[in-house]
N, C-alpha and C positions, 0 to 999 in steps of 0.2 A: 096259831092254828091249834085247834082242838076239836076232837072228833069223836064220836060214840057208834058203837055197832050195835043194833038190834036185830037179829037174826039174818036176815038177807040185806038190810039195810044201814047206811052209812050215813049218821048226821054230821054234818061239816062247818065248821063256824073259822072264816080266816079273817086274820087281825089285819089291821089298817098297817099298811107298808107291804103286806105278803101278797105275791103273785097268784091271782086266782088260778090260772090253768095249772102252774107247776105245782100248786097245792095238791089240787085236784089228781095229778100224776103221782106225788108223793103218796098219798094214801093208798091210793091203788097198787102202787107198787109194795107197801108195806104189807096190806092186807091182801096181797096176792089176786087181786081184781083182773080177770081176763076180756070180759066182757060186762057192760053196764050202760047205764045212763044217768043223767044228772041235770038240774034244775036250780036255778037261785037267783034272788035278789039282793039288792044294796046297794051301798056307796062305795064309789071310788074316787081317787084324786089323779088318776092318770089312765088313759085306755092306748093301747097301741090299736090300730084299726087295719087290716089289711084288706086291701082290693087287686083281685085276679084280672091281670090284662091279657085276654086272649092272644092277642098277635105277639107278646113276648113270650108266651106259656111263663109268666110268672107273677109273682105278687110286687105291689108298691105299698110300704107301710106308711101310715100316719099316725100322728102322735097328738091327743087331745090331752089338756091339763086343766085342771080346776074342779070343782064342785059336782061331780058328775053322780045321778043316779042311775043304777043299774035296774032298769023295767025287768028286764027279763033275760034269765041264761039258760040256754038248755044245750043239751051235748051228747054225746055217746063216747065211750072209752073201748077200745079194744087192745090187742097187744100185736107189736111188730114183730118182724123175721127175728129179731134180736130176743123178744120174749119181755120188750120194754112197753110199757103202757105207749097208746098213742090215743091223743083225744081230737075229736072234731065238734067243734062247737059254734055257735052263734048267739049275740047277743042283742040287746035293744036299751040303749042308755040316753037320758035328757039332761041336759046342762044349759046354762044361761050362757049365750056366745059372747064376743068382743061387744056387742051392742047393747047388753042386757036382754037378750030376747031369749026366749025358751027355742031350744032347739031340740030335735029329737036324732039321733044316729043310730040305726042298723049296723052292727058288725055282723058281715055274712061271709 
């Protein structure tokens, strides 16, 4: 991971094998960011999706691996009750499924 700060903007590059959300939170903590938004694009080899199940009031998690293209990442950051960065994000990925067909997945 590498980043540069220019005025009120932070430009972040996340290296292969690094977790996207954890990297964003780490920079926010280091730079004392209490509120902001982020956006991004790139490639991933593993994505953990979460789906909210209202009846259970809980998430279930799914993992997709392979060559995934992050078409869009959007989110915001604030701080929790302990003063630690908390993020909320949405992303869209495209990838080839097991049949070699192009598929798109939205992480909401």
